[in-house]
N, C-alpha and C positions, 0 to 999 in steps of 0.2 A: 088336232090340226092335221088334216089330210094333205093339204098343199098350200103353198104361199108363193108370192112373187117377189123378186127383187131385180131391178134393172132389166136384163134381157132373158132371165131364166124364170121358169116356174119350177118350184121344188115340190116333188111328189113323194109322199111317204111310201117307203118300200113295204109292200103288203105281207112279206114273209119274214120270219126270224132269220137273222144272218148269224151264222156260226163263224166267229173270228179265230177259232182255235185250231183249224186244220186247213190244208190246201185243197182247193177244188175249183172247177169251172162248171157253172150251171146256168140255166135259163132264169131270167128275172122278167116278170111282166109288170110294166108300169105305164100308166097313161096310154093304154092301147098299143104299146110298143113291146116287142120281144127284144130284150137286151141280154147281154152276157155278163154275169157276175163272176168275178175272179177273186179268189183268196189265195195269196201266195206269200209265205213267210210273214204272216201277220199283217200284210198290206192288202186292202180291198180296192178293187177297181171295177168300173162298169164301162163296157164298150158296146158298140153295135154288135149284132149277132150274125151278120152275113159276111162271108168273105167276099171282097170285091173281085177276086180273081175268077171264081166260078160259081159263086153264090152258095157255097157250103155253109152249113149251120155250125158256127163257131162254138156254140154251147156244147158240142160233142167233142171239142178239142181238148187240149191240155196246156199247161203253162210250164215253161222251163226258163230259169234265169231271167225273169221279167219279160218274157216273150210268150204271147198267146200263139199256139200252133194250130193251124187249120187241119182238121182230120182228113181231108181229101188229098191235097197236093203239098202239104207241109209248109205252106206260106207262113211266115213268122211276123208278128206284129208287136211292137213295143207297147206294153200295157199302160205306160204313162203318157206317151205322145200319140199313139195310134199308128205311127209310121212303120211301114213294112221294111223288111231288110232291103239293103241298097239296090240290088238287082231286080227287085220286084216292081218298083215304081208305083206303089199303091199304098193305101192307108185305110184304117178303120176309124170310126168316130169314138172318142173317149168322152164320157159323161162325168161331171163332177158328182161326188158323193160326200155327204156330210152327216155327222151324227149330232143330234140335239136331244137332250133329255132322254137318252137311251134309245131313241128311234133314229132310223136311217132315212135319208132323203136323197133322191136323185134329181139333179138339175137338168131340165130339158129346155133348150132354147125356145123362146116364144116366137111364134110366126109373126110376120108383118101384119097379117089379118088380126091376130090376137092383140097386137100392140095398138092397132087403130080402133078396133071395135070391142076389145075386151075390157 
């Protein structure tokens, strides 16, 4: 099973092996999108990979206390909600991640086009 749909999401199989045993931030390519895969304290998160402040690649950042840190201007984003720190007034997208039968899947919202013609 490479992908499946439910309600407003299409679930795409993560094409790489995910190491749950250590902390890291790295690029994840799924469904033609470059996403940011974060592992911190045994918790996995998937977010968008571009900082909304200046477009920096967040996959080169790091994670501290549940916050993804942009490598350029140190903007901080909550990895559960995507919300930037209070004075930033910005956010990143957070994608749902689930594990089924030992495989990981990322949920990506279906476009209106896909809902109508898919």
